[in-house]
All heavy atoms as TSV, in Angstrom:
chain	resi	resn	atom	element	x	y	z
A	1	MET	N	N	58.224	80.869	-4.556
A	1	MET	CA	C	58.470	80.110	-5.776
A	1	MET	C	C	58.871	80.971	-6.878
A	1	MET	O	O	58.163	82.099	-6.934
A	1	MET	CB	C	57.149	79.307	-6.153
A	1	MET	CG	C	57.341	78.493	-7.353
A	1	MET	SD	S	56.490	76.881	-7.391
A	1	MET	CE	C	54.819	77.135	-7.605
A	2	ALA	N	N	59.769	80.566	-7.755
A	2	ALA	CA	C	60.112	81.454	-8.902
A	2	ALA	C	C	59.084	81.560	-9.946
A	2	ALA	O	O	58.351	80.568	-10.229
A	2	ALA	CB	C	61.430	80.779	-9.472
A	3	ARG	N	N	59.108	82.655	-10.527
A	3	ARG	CA	C	58.028	82.861	-11.502
A	3	ARG	C	C	58.598	82.385	-12.907
A	3	ARG	O	O	59.720	82.430	-13.195
A	3	ARG	CB	C	57.785	84.485	-11.709
A	3	ARG	CG	C	56.774	84.711	-12.707
A	3	ARG	CD	C	56.623	86.287	-12.709
A	3	ARG	NE	N	55.950	86.598	-13.888
A	3	ARG	CZ	C	54.805	87.092	-14.093
A	3	ARG	NH1	N	54.138	87.522	-13.026
A	3	ARG	NH2	N	54.237	87.493	-15.211
A	4	THR	N	N	57.652	81.593	-13.583
A	4	THR	CA	C	58.050	81.154	-15.024
A	4	THR	C	C	58.382	82.172	-15.923
A	4	THR	O	O	57.508	83.217	-16.044
A	4	THR	CB	C	56.942	80.242	-15.481
A	4	THR	OG1	O	56.664	79.340	-14.486
A	4	THR	CG2	C	57.361	79.555	-16.878
A	5	PRO	N	N	59.507	82.218	-16.602
A	5	PRO	CA	C	59.795	83.341	-17.556
A	5	PRO	C	C	58.824	83.206	-18.678
A	5	PRO	O	O	58.324	82.156	-19.130
A	5	PRO	CB	C	61.199	82.884	-18.145
A	5	PRO	CG	C	61.693	81.868	-17.337
A	5	PRO	CD	C	60.477	81.265	-16.532
A	6	THR	N	N	58.469	84.496	-19.172
A	6	THR	CA	C	57.386	84.490	-20.212
A	6	THR	C	C	58.287	84.828	-21.555
A	6	THR	O	O	59.438	85.388	-21.454
A	6	THR	CB	C	56.442	85.653	-20.069
A	6	THR	OG1	O	57.079	86.889	-19.713
A	6	THR	CG2	C	55.550	85.233	-18.921
A	7	ALA	N	N	57.643	84.778	-22.633
A	7	ALA	CA	C	58.190	84.972	-23.913
A	7	ALA	C	C	57.554	86.245	-24.573
A	7	ALA	O	O	56.335	86.143	-24.809
A	7	ALA	CB	C	58.072	83.751	-24.939
A	8	PRO	N	N	58.367	87.381	-24.750
A	8	PRO	CA	C	57.666	88.589	-25.290
A	8	PRO	C	C	57.510	88.508	-26.811
A	8	PRO	O	O	58.131	89.138	-27.651
A	8	PRO	CB	C	58.715	89.615	-24.863
A	8	PRO	CG	C	59.970	88.898	-24.851
A	8	PRO	CD	C	59.816	87.468	-24.435
A	9	VAL	N	N	56.453	87.682	-27.079
A	9	VAL	CA	C	56.190	87.380	-28.571
A	9	VAL	C	C	55.363	88.578	-29.149
A	9	VAL	O	O	54.792	89.224	-28.483
A	9	VAL	CB	C	55.478	86.024	-28.755
A	9	VAL	CG1	C	56.375	84.831	-28.303
A	9	VAL	CG2	C	54.233	85.989	-28.106
A	10	ASN	N	N	55.263	88.544	-30.452
A	10	ASN	CA	C	54.529	89.512	-31.214
A	10	ASN	C	C	53.031	88.963	-31.344
A	10	ASN	O	O	53.039	87.898	-32.053
A	10	ASN	CB	C	55.220	89.741	-32.629
A	10	ASN	CG	C	54.359	90.700	-33.492
A	10	ASN	OD1	O	53.207	90.909	-33.224
A	10	ASN	ND2	N	55.098	91.421	-34.308
A	11	PRO	N	N	52.130	89.509	-30.721
A	11	PRO	CA	C	50.715	88.974	-30.787
A	11	PRO	C	C	50.188	88.790	-32.067
A	11	PRO	O	O	49.592	87.820	-32.397
A	11	PRO	CB	C	49.830	89.980	-29.904
A	11	PRO	CG	C	50.885	90.637	-29.123
A	11	PRO	CD	C	52.201	90.732	-29.840
A	12	SER	N	N	50.447	89.660	-33.074
A	12	SER	CA	C	49.934	89.544	-34.383
A	12	SER	C	C	50.565	88.283	-35.081
A	12	SER	O	O	49.918	87.715	-36.033
A	12	SER	CB	C	50.133	90.778	-35.222
A	12	SER	OG	O	51.449	91.115	-35.401
A	13	VAL	N	N	51.858	87.956	-34.808
A	13	VAL	CA	C	52.417	86.824	-35.338
A	13	VAL	C	C	51.748	85.510	-34.815
A	13	VAL	O	O	51.671	84.576	-35.496
A	13	VAL	CB	C	53.938	86.788	-35.189
A	13	VAL	CG1	C	54.567	85.604	-35.897
A	13	VAL	CG2	C	54.524	87.897	-35.923
A	14	LEU	N	N	51.283	85.601	-33.531
A	14	LEU	CA	C	50.652	84.409	-32.975
A	14	LEU	C	C	49.346	84.174	-33.632
A	14	LEU	O	O	49.006	83.004	-33.998
A	14	LEU	CB	C	50.459	84.688	-31.494
A	14	LEU	CG	C	51.464	84.457	-30.486
A	14	LEU	CD1	C	51.045	84.858	-29.076
A	14	LEU	CD2	C	52.043	83.172	-30.567
A	15	ILE	N	N	48.619	85.223	-33.991
A	15	ILE	CA	C	47.305	85.115	-34.680
A	15	ILE	C	C	47.581	84.508	-36.080
A	15	ILE	O	O	46.972	83.624	-36.599
A	15	ILE	CB	C	46.654	86.451	-34.778
A	15	ILE	CG1	C	46.192	86.995	-33.435
A	15	ILE	CG2	C	45.344	86.346	-35.620
A	15	ILE	CD1	C	45.772	88.459	-33.328
A	16	TRP	N	N	48.601	85.165	-36.738
A	16	TRP	CA	C	48.896	84.594	-38.098
A	16	TRP	C	C	49.241	83.178	-38.034
A	16	TRP	O	O	48.803	82.431	-38.841
A	16	TRP	CB	C	50.063	85.426	-38.624
A	16	TRP	CG	C	50.675	84.839	-39.881
A	16	TRP	CD1	C	50.196	85.077	-41.197
A	16	TRP	CD2	C	51.783	83.952	-40.009
A	16	TRP	NE1	N	50.973	84.307	-42.056
A	16	TRP	CE2	C	52.001	83.673	-41.307
A	16	TRP	CE3	C	52.712	83.363	-39.061
A	16	TRP	CZ2	C	53.020	82.786	-41.708
A	16	TRP	CZ3	C	53.694	82.574	-39.546
A	16	TRP	CH2	C	53.761	82.286	-40.834
A	17	GLY	N	N	50.177	82.765	-37.072
A	17	GLY	CA	C	50.505	81.236	-37.035
A	17	GLY	C	C	49.378	80.411	-36.705
A	17	GLY	O	O	49.286	79.314	-37.388
A	18	ARG	N	N	48.431	80.850	-35.948
A	18	ARG	CA	C	47.230	80.068	-35.723
A	18	ARG	C	C	46.343	79.934	-36.917
A	18	ARG	O	O	45.920	78.767	-37.267
A	18	ARG	CB	C	46.512	80.515	-34.520
A	18	ARG	CG	C	45.255	79.897	-34.274
A	18	ARG	CD	C	44.316	80.379	-33.092
A	18	ARG	NE	N	44.140	81.823	-33.284
A	18	ARG	CZ	C	43.085	82.281	-33.925
A	18	ARG	NH1	N	42.407	81.543	-34.651
A	18	ARG	NH2	N	42.872	83.631	-33.827
A	19	GLU	N	N	46.120	81.113	-37.585
A	19	GLU	CA	C	45.283	81.018	-38.736
A	19	GLU	C	C	45.827	80.245	-39.945
A	19	GLU	O	O	45.140	79.517	-40.527
A	19	GLU	CB	C	44.906	82.469	-39.106
A	19	GLU	CG	C	43.969	83.155	-38.141
A	19	GLU	CD	C	43.881	84.616	-38.593
A	19	GLU	OE1	O	44.532	85.212	-39.304
A	19	GLU	OE2	O	42.867	85.279	-37.789
A	20	VAL	N	N	47.139	80.487	-40.184
A	20	VAL	CA	C	47.800	79.628	-41.281
A	20	VAL	C	C	47.797	78.102	-40.848
A	20	VAL	O	O	47.614	77.239	-41.902
A	20	VAL	CB	C	49.296	80.159	-41.478
A	20	VAL	CG1	C	50.019	79.307	-42.366
A	20	VAL	CG2	C	49.178	81.522	-42.039
A	21	ALA	N	N	47.902	77.790	-39.770
A	21	ALA	CA	C	47.917	76.399	-39.346
A	21	ALA	C	C	46.502	75.751	-39.388
A	21	ALA	O	O	46.267	74.562	-39.253
A	21	ALA	CB	C	48.540	76.135	-37.972
A	22	GLY	N	N	45.590	76.715	-39.430
A	22	GLY	CA	C	44.133	76.149	-39.638
A	22	GLY	C	C	43.386	75.883	-38.334
A	22	GLY	O	O	42.470	75.103	-38.226
A	23	PHE	N	N	43.776	76.541	-37.191
A	23	PHE	CA	C	43.267	76.270	-35.824
A	23	PHE	C	C	42.413	77.421	-35.430
A	23	PHE	O	O	42.688	78.570	-35.824
A	23	PHE	CB	C	44.301	76.014	-34.795
A	23	PHE	CG	C	45.060	74.781	-34.964
A	23	PHE	CD1	C	46.320	74.866	-35.290
A	23	PHE	CD2	C	44.466	73.462	-34.805
A	23	PHE	CE1	C	47.141	73.749	-35.610
A	23	PHE	CE2	C	45.261	72.399	-34.950
A	23	PHE	CZ	C	46.575	72.485	-35.374
A	24	ASP	N	N	41.324	77.178	-34.733
A	24	ASP	CA	C	40.662	78.299	-33.930
A	24	ASP	C	C	41.086	78.320	-32.561
A	24	ASP	O	O	41.819	77.374	-32.078
A	24	ASP	CB	C	39.055	77.953	-34.035
A	24	ASP	CG	C	38.524	76.857	-33.310
A	24	ASP	OD1	O	39.388	76.127	-32.524
A	24	ASP	OD2	O	37.421	76.419	-33.660
A	25	VAL	N	N	40.709	79.372	-31.820
A	25	VAL	CA	C	41.276	79.561	-30.470
A	25	VAL	C	C	40.896	78.465	-29.506
A	25	VAL	O	O	41.812	77.927	-28.714
A	25	VAL	CB	C	40.627	80.991	-29.947
A	25	VAL	CG1	C	40.998	81.080	-28.444
A	25	VAL	CG2	C	41.311	82.054	-30.674
A	26	ALA	N	N	39.627	77.882	-29.625
A	26	ALA	CA	C	39.267	76.838	-28.741
A	26	ALA	C	C	40.128	75.544	-28.956
A	26	ALA	O	O	40.488	74.892	-28.015
A	26	ALA	CB	C	37.884	76.535	-28.984
A	27	GLU	N	N	40.451	75.217	-30.264
A	27	GLU	CA	C	41.293	74.009	-30.502
A	27	GLU	C	C	42.664	74.199	-29.943
A	27	GLU	O	O	43.252	73.281	-29.349
A	27	GLU	CB	C	41.292	73.759	-32.033
A	27	GLU	CG	C	42.144	72.488	-32.384
A	27	GLU	CD	C	41.559	71.207	-31.821
A	27	GLU	OE1	O	40.298	71.201	-31.329
A	27	GLU	OE2	O	42.176	70.264	-31.975
A	28	VAL	N	N	43.320	75.463	-30.120
A	28	VAL	CA	C	44.654	75.650	-29.592
A	28	VAL	C	C	44.572	75.468	-27.999
A	28	VAL	O	O	45.487	74.771	-27.497
A	28	VAL	CB	C	45.135	77.065	-30.043
A	28	VAL	CG1	C	46.416	77.408	-29.279
A	28	VAL	CG2	C	45.388	77.188	-31.399
A	29	ALA	N	N	43.705	76.035	-27.446
A	29	ALA	CA	C	43.479	75.981	-25.910
A	29	ALA	C	C	43.216	74.541	-25.490
A	29	ALA	O	O	44.004	73.973	-24.646
A	29	ALA	CB	C	42.255	76.799	-25.411
A	30	ARG	N	N	42.531	73.677	-26.196
A	30	ARG	CA	C	42.311	72.305	-25.848
A	30	ARG	C	C	43.663	71.502	-26.041
A	30	ARG	O	O	44.023	70.844	-25.155
A	30	ARG	CB	C	41.227	71.686	-26.805
A	30	ARG	CG	C	40.903	70.244	-26.419
A	30	ARG	CD	C	39.894	69.654	-27.391
A	30	ARG	NE	N	40.495	69.410	-28.621
A	30	ARG	CZ	C	41.334	68.326	-28.893
A	30	ARG	NH1	N	41.691	67.463	-28.007
A	30	ARG	NH2	N	41.775	68.054	-30.154
A	31	ARG	N	N	44.399	71.735	-27.123
A	31	ARG	CA	C	45.651	71.058	-27.398
A	31	ARG	C	C	46.733	71.404	-26.362
A	31	ARG	O	O	47.558	70.598	-26.027
A	31	ARG	CB	C	46.127	71.174	-28.729
A	31	ARG	CG	C	45.181	70.491	-29.781
A	31	ARG	CD	C	45.746	70.458	-31.181
A	31	ARG	NE	N	44.929	69.861	-32.032
A	31	ARG	CZ	C	45.342	69.138	-33.080
A	31	ARG	NH1	N	46.541	68.875	-33.266
A	31	ARG	NH2	N	44.392	68.642	-33.901
A	32	LEU	N	N	46.603	72.740	-25.931
A	32	LEU	CA	C	47.688	73.156	-25.047
A	32	LEU	C	C	47.389	72.925	-23.592
A	32	LEU	O	O	48.036	73.440	-22.686
A	32	LEU	CB	C	48.067	74.532	-25.280
A	32	LEU	CG	C	48.881	74.837	-26.602
A	32	LEU	CD1	C	49.203	76.303	-26.638
A	32	LEU	CD2	C	50.100	73.974	-26.705
A	33	LYS	N	N	46.044	72.499	-23.314
A	33	LYS	CA	C	45.579	72.273	-22.017
A	33	LYS	C	C	45.468	73.578	-21.247
A	33	LYS	O	O	45.947	73.621	-20.032
A	33	LYS	CB	C	46.233	71.207	-21.299
A	33	LYS	CG	C	46.274	69.879	-21.861
A	33	LYS	CD	C	46.943	68.814	-21.052
A	33	LYS	CE	C	46.624	67.412	-21.798
A	33	LYS	NZ	N	47.484	66.852	-22.695
A	34	THR	N	N	44.963	74.562	-21.837
A	34	THR	CA	C	44.686	75.921	-21.190
A	34	THR	C	C	43.407	76.473	-21.648
A	34	THR	O	O	42.635	75.837	-22.416
A	34	THR	CB	C	45.844	76.894	-21.551
A	34	THR	OG1	O	45.733	78.021	-20.767
A	34	THR	CG2	C	45.799	77.304	-23.051
A	35	LYS	N	N	42.919	77.599	-21.053
A	35	LYS	CA	C	41.527	78.083	-21.345
A	35	LYS	C	C	41.729	78.983	-22.651
A	35	LYS	O	O	42.708	79.661	-22.909
A	35	LYS	CB	C	41.232	78.910	-20.279
A	35	LYS	CG	C	41.004	78.227	-18.854
A	35	LYS	CD	C	40.510	79.223	-17.835
A	35	LYS	CE	C	40.343	78.447	-16.417
A	35	LYS	NZ	N	39.987	79.242	-15.449
A	36	PRO	N	N	40.679	78.939	-23.452
A	36	PRO	CA	C	40.666	79.913	-24.520
A	36	PRO	C	C	40.888	81.272	-24.205
A	36	PRO	O	O	41.453	82.021	-25.015
A	36	PRO	CB	C	39.150	79.567	-25.085
A	36	PRO	CG	C	38.717	78.252	-24.614
A	36	PRO	CD	C	39.413	78.202	-23.358
A	37	GLU	N	N	40.421	81.720	-23.057
A	37	GLU	CA	C	40.596	83.103	-22.595
A	37	GLU	C	C	42.098	83.399	-22.505
A	37	GLU	O	O	42.559	84.623	-22.941
A	37	GLU	CB	C	39.980	83.457	-21.322
A	37	GLU	CG	C	38.489	83.319	-21.325
A	37	GLU	CD	C	37.980	81.951	-21.297
A	37	GLU	OE1	O	38.733	80.975	-20.819
A	37	GLU	OE2	O	36.739	81.852	-21.611
A	38	ARG	N	N	42.899	82.464	-22.199
A	38	ARG	CA	C	44.379	82.630	-22.060
A	38	ARG	C	C	44.964	82.792	-23.475
A	38	ARG	O	O	45.823	83.634	-23.587
A	38	ARG	CB	C	44.980	81.474	-21.348
A	38	ARG	CG	C	46.523	81.449	-21.183
A	38	ARG	CD	C	47.002	82.725	-20.648
A	38	ARG	NE	N	47.031	82.586	-19.177
A	38	ARG	CZ	C	47.147	83.581	-18.233
A	38	ARG	NH1	N	47.457	84.902	-18.653
A	38	ARG	NH2	N	47.029	83.376	-17.049
A	39	VAL	N	N	44.486	82.035	-24.445
A	39	VAL	CA	C	45.058	82.054	-25.796
A	39	VAL	C	C	44.683	83.566	-26.344
A	39	VAL	O	O	45.471	84.194	-26.956
A	39	VAL	CB	C	44.509	81.009	-26.867
A	39	VAL	CG1	C	44.985	81.141	-28.209
A	39	VAL	CG2	C	44.855	79.631	-26.147
A	40	VAL	N	N	43.520	83.933	-26.102
A	40	VAL	CA	C	43.004	85.337	-26.611
A	40	VAL	C	C	44.012	86.459	-26.000
A	40	VAL	O	O	44.385	87.333	-26.546
A	40	VAL	CB	C	41.537	85.483	-26.261
A	40	VAL	CG1	C	41.133	87.057	-26.495
A	40	VAL	CG2	C	40.704	84.610	-27.054
A	41	GLU	N	N	44.292	86.275	-24.578
A	41	GLU	CA	C	45.192	87.176	-23.865
A	41	GLU	C	C	46.576	87.188	-24.639
A	41	GLU	O	O	47.085	88.339	-24.814
A	41	GLU	CB	C	45.335	86.821	-22.398
A	41	GLU	CG	C	44.171	87.138	-21.619
A	41	GLU	CD	C	44.172	86.635	-20.218
A	41	GLU	OE1	O	45.188	85.906	-19.855
A	41	GLU	OE2	O	43.305	86.872	-19.467
A	42	TRP	N	N	47.035	86.129	-25.071
A	42	TRP	CA	C	48.389	86.026	-25.831
A	42	TRP	C	C	48.240	86.834	-27.033
A	42	TRP	O	O	49.076	87.590	-27.413
A	42	TRP	CB	C	48.840	84.566	-25.923
A	42	TRP	CG	C	49.005	83.811	-24.819
A	42	TRP	CD1	C	49.383	84.209	-23.547
A	42	TRP	CD2	C	48.973	82.313	-24.694
A	42	TRP	NE1	N	49.552	83.177	-22.639
A	42	TRP	CE2	C	49.275	81.971	-23.467
A	42	TRP	CE3	C	48.799	81.444	-25.649
A	42	TRP	CZ2	C	49.350	80.620	-22.943
A	42	TRP	CZ3	C	48.808	80.065	-25.361
A	42	TRP	CH2	C	49.161	79.692	-23.958
A	43	GLU	N	N	47.074	86.593	-27.709
A	43	GLU	CA	C	46.883	87.140	-29.087
A	43	GLU	C	C	46.626	88.694	-29.032
A	43	GLU	O	O	46.727	89.336	-30.131
A	43	GLU	CB	C	45.840	86.277	-29.909
A	43	GLU	CG	C	46.274	84.896	-30.190
A	43	GLU	CD	C	45.348	84.183	-31.074
A	43	GLU	OE1	O	44.293	84.750	-31.425
A	43	GLU	OE2	O	45.752	83.115	-31.605
A	44	THR	N	N	46.200	89.101	-27.924
A	44	THR	CA	C	45.794	90.506	-27.825
A	44	THR	C	C	47.006	91.280	-27.156
A	44	THR	O	O	46.894	92.608	-27.032
A	44	THR	CB	C	44.569	90.823	-27.058
A	44	THR	OG1	O	44.650	90.267	-25.778
A	44	THR	CG2	C	43.341	90.276	-27.756
A	45	GLY	N	N	47.957	90.547	-26.677
A	45	GLY	CA	C	49.130	91.184	-26.045
A	45	GLY	C	C	48.869	91.546	-24.492
A	45	GLY	O	O	49.717	92.166	-23.848
A	46	GLU	N	N	47.611	91.151	-23.966
A	46	GLU	CA	C	47.441	91.218	-22.570
A	46	GLU	C	C	48.260	90.394	-21.567
A	46	GLU	O	O	48.500	90.784	-20.529
A	46	GLU	CB	C	45.961	90.964	-22.401
A	46	GLU	CG	C	44.934	91.886	-22.973
A	46	GLU	CD	C	43.580	91.613	-22.730
A	46	GLU	OE1	O	43.173	91.062	-21.594
A	46	GLU	OE2	O	42.757	91.579	-23.627
A	47	ALA	N	N	48.657	89.207	-22.163
A	47	ALA	CA	C	49.673	88.401	-21.431
A	47	ALA	C	C	50.573	87.821	-22.401
A	47	ALA	O	O	50.406	87.840	-23.593
A	47	ALA	CB	C	48.843	87.244	-20.815
A	48	ALA	N	N	51.671	87.242	-21.935
A	48	ALA	CA	C	52.613	86.433	-22.815
A	48	ALA	C	C	52.708	85.127	-22.418
A	48	ALA	O	O	52.646	84.648	-21.211
A	48	ALA	CB	C	54.022	87.096	-22.635
A	49	PRO	N	N	52.866	84.168	-23.363
A	49	PRO	CA	C	52.921	82.773	-23.037
A	49	PRO	C	C	54.297	82.494	-22.381
A	49	PRO	O	O	55.212	83.174	-22.492
A	49	PRO	CB	C	52.946	82.013	-24.326
A	49	PRO	CG	C	53.428	83.062	-25.409
A	49	PRO	CD	C	52.939	84.351	-24.761
A	50	SER	N	N	54.331	81.416	-21.408
A	50	SER	CA	C	55.668	81.022	-20.856
A	50	SER	C	C	56.409	80.393	-22.116
A	50	SER	O	O	56.000	80.183	-23.108
A	50	SER	CB	C	55.388	79.907	-19.772
A	50	SER	OG	O	54.911	78.738	-20.468
A	51	LEU	N	N	57.737	80.198	-21.737
A	51	LEU	CA	C	58.712	79.670	-22.803
A	51	LEU	C	C	58.158	78.355	-23.126
A	51	LEU	O	O	58.228	77.888	-24.344
A	51	LEU	CB	C	59.961	79.571	-22.295
A	51	LEU	CG	C	60.671	80.962	-22.039
A	51	LEU	CD1	C	62.206	80.834	-21.344
A	51	LEU	CD2	C	60.782	81.754	-23.403
A	52	ALA	N	N	57.620	77.538	-22.115
A	52	ALA	CA	C	57.181	76.112	-22.385
A	52	ALA	C	C	55.905	76.116	-23.376
A	52	ALA	O	O	55.617	75.382	-24.258
A	52	ALA	CB	C	56.806	75.425	-21.216
A	53	GLN	N	N	55.010	77.187	-23.096
A	53	GLN	CA	C	53.818	77.345	-23.871
A	53	GLN	C	C	54.117	77.786	-25.242
A	53	GLN	O	O	53.529	77.263	-26.192
A	53	GLN	CB	C	52.759	78.310	-23.205
A	53	GLN	CG	C	52.222	77.847	-21.904
A	53	GLN	CD	C	51.610	78.940	-21.080
A	53	GLN	OE1	O	52.021	80.052	-21.079
A	53	GLN	NE2	N	50.623	78.554	-20.387
A	54	LEU	N	N	55.142	78.692	-25.421
A	54	LEU	CA	C	55.575	78.961	-26.724
A	54	LEU	C	C	56.074	77.836	-27.539
A	54	LEU	O	O	55.740	77.758	-28.742
A	54	LEU	CB	C	56.720	80.224	-26.705
A	54	LEU	CG	C	57.313	80.559	-27.994
A	54	LEU	CD1	C	56.224	81.172	-28.919
A	54	LEU	CD2	C	58.399	81.541	-27.732
A	55	ARG	N	N	56.884	77.022	-26.855
A	55	ARG	CA	C	57.376	75.793	-27.525
A	55	ARG	C	C	56.141	74.961	-28.044
A	55	ARG	O	O	56.047	74.407	-29.048
A	55	ARG	CB	C	58.354	74.914	-26.654
A	55	ARG	CG	C	59.687	75.550	-26.633
A	55	ARG	CD	C	60.698	74.624	-25.945
A	55	ARG	NE	N	60.414	74.367	-24.492
A	55	ARG	CZ	C	60.817	75.209	-23.431
A	55	ARG	NH1	N	61.587	76.182	-23.736
A	55	ARG	NH2	N	60.482	74.880	-22.303
A	56	GLY	N	N	55.057	74.920	-27.214
A	56	GLY	CA	C	53.953	74.119	-27.563
A	56	GLY	C	C	53.224	74.721	-28.710
A	56	GLY	O	O	52.837	74.108	-29.653
A	57	LEU	N	N	53.120	76.128	-28.725
A	57	LEU	CA	C	52.495	76.853	-29.876
A	57	LEU	C	C	53.378	76.495	-31.164
A	57	LEU	O	O	52.704	76.299	-32.133
A	57	LEU	CB	C	52.302	78.334	-29.596
A	57	LEU	CG	C	51.423	78.631	-28.474
A	57	LEU	CD1	C	51.671	80.111	-28.063
A	57	LEU	CD2	C	49.966	78.630	-29.142
A	58	ALA	N	N	54.627	76.699	-31.026
A	58	ALA	CA	C	55.476	76.515	-32.230
A	58	ALA	C	C	55.291	75.073	-32.767
A	58	ALA	O	O	55.278	74.983	-34.034
A	58	ALA	CB	C	56.912	76.786	-31.837
A	59	GLY	N	N	55.351	74.137	-31.793
A	59	GLY	CA	C	55.166	72.815	-32.365
A	59	GLY	C	C	53.676	72.551	-33.113
A	59	GLY	O	O	53.655	71.891	-34.116
A	60	LEU	N	N	52.745	73.079	-32.439
A	60	LEU	CA	C	51.317	72.995	-32.985
A	60	LEU	C	C	51.266	73.586	-34.333
A	60	LEU	O	O	50.668	73.144	-35.259
A	60	LEU	CB	C	50.374	73.562	-31.933
A	60	LEU	CG	C	48.930	73.449	-32.249
A	60	LEU	CD1	C	48.483	71.916	-32.321
A	60	LEU	CD2	C	48.038	74.137	-31.126
A	61	TYR	N	N	51.853	74.871	-34.445
A	61	TYR	CA	C	51.757	75.543	-35.642
A	61	TYR	C	C	52.816	75.211	-36.655
A	61	TYR	O	O	52.763	75.666	-37.735
A	61	TYR	CB	C	51.881	77.001	-35.421
A	61	TYR	CG	C	50.915	77.663	-34.449
A	61	TYR	CD1	C	51.043	78.866	-33.859
A	61	TYR	CD2	C	49.597	76.968	-34.061
A	61	TYR	CE1	C	50.118	79.531	-33.067
A	61	TYR	CE2	C	48.650	77.564	-33.212
A	61	TYR	CZ	C	48.914	78.825	-32.759
A	61	TYR	OH	O	47.926	79.399	-31.912
A	62	ARG	N	N	53.748	74.300	-36.233
A	62	ARG	CA	C	54.721	73.863	-37.214
A	62	ARG	C	C	55.589	74.935	-37.733
A	62	ARG	O	O	55.850	75.124	-38.791
A	62	ARG	CB	C	54.178	73.021	-38.306
A	62	ARG	CG	C	53.497	71.724	-37.827
A	62	ARG	CD	C	52.983	70.936	-38.928
A	62	ARG	NE	N	52.322	69.854	-38.456
A	62	ARG	CZ	C	52.579	68.532	-38.799
A	62	ARG	NH1	N	53.451	68.325	-39.673
A	62	ARG	NH2	N	51.916	67.502	-38.251
A	63	ARG	N	N	56.067	75.729	-36.661
A	63	ARG	CA	C	56.919	76.961	-37.029
A	63	ARG	C	C	58.058	77.024	-35.988
A	63	ARG	O	O	57.925	76.523	-34.768
A	63	ARG	CB	C	56.085	78.251	-36.907
A	63	ARG	CG	C	54.874	78.351	-37.790
A	63	ARG	CD	C	55.233	78.651	-39.221
A	63	ARG	NE	N	53.949	78.684	-39.997
A	63	ARG	CZ	C	53.852	78.171	-41.148
A	63	ARG	NH1	N	54.933	77.545	-41.729
A	63	ARG	NH2	N	52.746	78.161	-41.836
A	64	PRO	N	N	59.160	77.565	-36.292
A	64	PRO	CA	C	60.296	77.664	-35.337
A	64	PRO	C	C	59.857	78.755	-34.228
A	64	PRO	O	O	59.239	79.784	-34.561
A	64	PRO	CB	C	61.369	78.148	-36.117
A	64	PRO	CG	C	60.909	78.854	-37.336
A	64	PRO	CD	C	59.555	78.075	-37.576
A	65	PRO	N	N	60.127	78.452	-33.027
A	65	PRO	CA	C	59.853	79.421	-31.909
A	65	PRO	C	C	60.236	80.897	-32.143
A	65	PRO	O	O	59.605	81.918	-31.945
A	65	PRO	CB	C	60.450	78.845	-30.700
A	65	PRO	CG	C	60.625	77.417	-30.920
A	65	PRO	CD	C	60.788	77.470	-32.461
A	66	ALA	N	N	61.476	81.067	-32.769
A	66	ALA	CA	C	62.078	82.457	-33.038
A	66	ALA	C	C	61.053	83.230	-33.862
A	66	ALA	O	O	61.062	84.505	-33.814
A	66	ALA	CB	C	63.376	82.290	-33.798
A	67	LEU	N	N	60.313	82.546	-34.769
A	67	LEU	CA	C	59.360	83.304	-35.677
A	67	LEU	C	C	58.463	84.310	-34.969
A	67	LEU	O	O	58.155	85.281	-35.453
A	67	LEU	CB	C	58.678	82.263	-36.460
A	67	LEU	CG	C	57.504	82.919	-37.332
A	67	LEU	CD1	C	58.213	83.424	-38.574
A	67	LEU	CD2	C	56.456	81.846	-37.723
A	68	PHE	N	N	58.032	83.925	-33.798
A	68	PHE	CA	C	57.055	84.558	-33.004
A	68	PHE	C	C	57.614	85.878	-32.243
A	68	PHE	O	O	56.762	86.646	-31.801
A	68	PHE	CB	C	56.369	83.623	-31.900
A	68	PHE	CG	C	55.615	82.556	-32.512
A	68	PHE	CD1	C	56.254	81.216	-32.710
A	68	PHE	CD2	C	54.522	82.685	-33.325
A	68	PHE	CE1	C	55.553	80.196	-33.345
A	68	PHE	CE2	C	53.880	81.640	-33.928
A	68	PHE	CZ	C	54.379	80.408	-34.038
A	69	PHE	N	N	58.807	85.981	-32.402
A	69	PHE	CA	C	59.458	87.191	-31.929
A	69	PHE	C	C	59.615	88.392	-32.990
A	69	PHE	O	O	60.053	89.529	-32.674
A	69	PHE	CB	C	60.930	86.902	-31.284
A	69	PHE	CG	C	60.825	86.166	-30.073
A	69	PHE	CD1	C	61.029	84.750	-30.210
A	69	PHE	CD2	C	60.480	86.649	-28.828
A	69	PHE	CE1	C	60.944	83.938	-29.024
A	69	PHE	CE2	C	60.362	85.768	-27.743
A	69	PHE	CZ	C	60.582	84.436	-27.858
A	70	LEU	N	N	59.397	88.096	-34.274
A	70	LEU	CA	C	59.532	88.976	-35.395
A	70	LEU	C	C	58.444	90.072	-35.262
A	70	LEU	O	O	57.438	89.917	-34.762
A	70	LEU	CB	C	59.445	88.227	-36.761
A	70	LEU	CG	C	60.425	87.200	-36.999
A	70	LEU	CD1	C	60.216	86.553	-38.266
A	70	LEU	CD2	C	61.855	87.915	-37.108
A	71	ALA	N	N	58.725	91.285	-35.775
A	71	ALA	CA	C	57.966	92.406	-35.842
A	71	ALA	C	C	56.939	92.259	-36.877
A	71	ALA	O	O	56.871	91.513	-37.741
A	71	ALA	CB	C	58.737	93.662	-36.195
């Protein structure tokens, strides 16, 4: 089976987006139907979200997906 492409986002921008949007890690995980540990992995750079997950984060944080690639 083909591996889902991941989005090489900037982890610090993910944290910033979550905090500005007013969410904690648990709420983001609940809304994206994933584990809080997975959200922490994205925010620490241990893992990268899939493109679909990035679209979900962008929608939840009300930001354009391209923003998360900035330095």
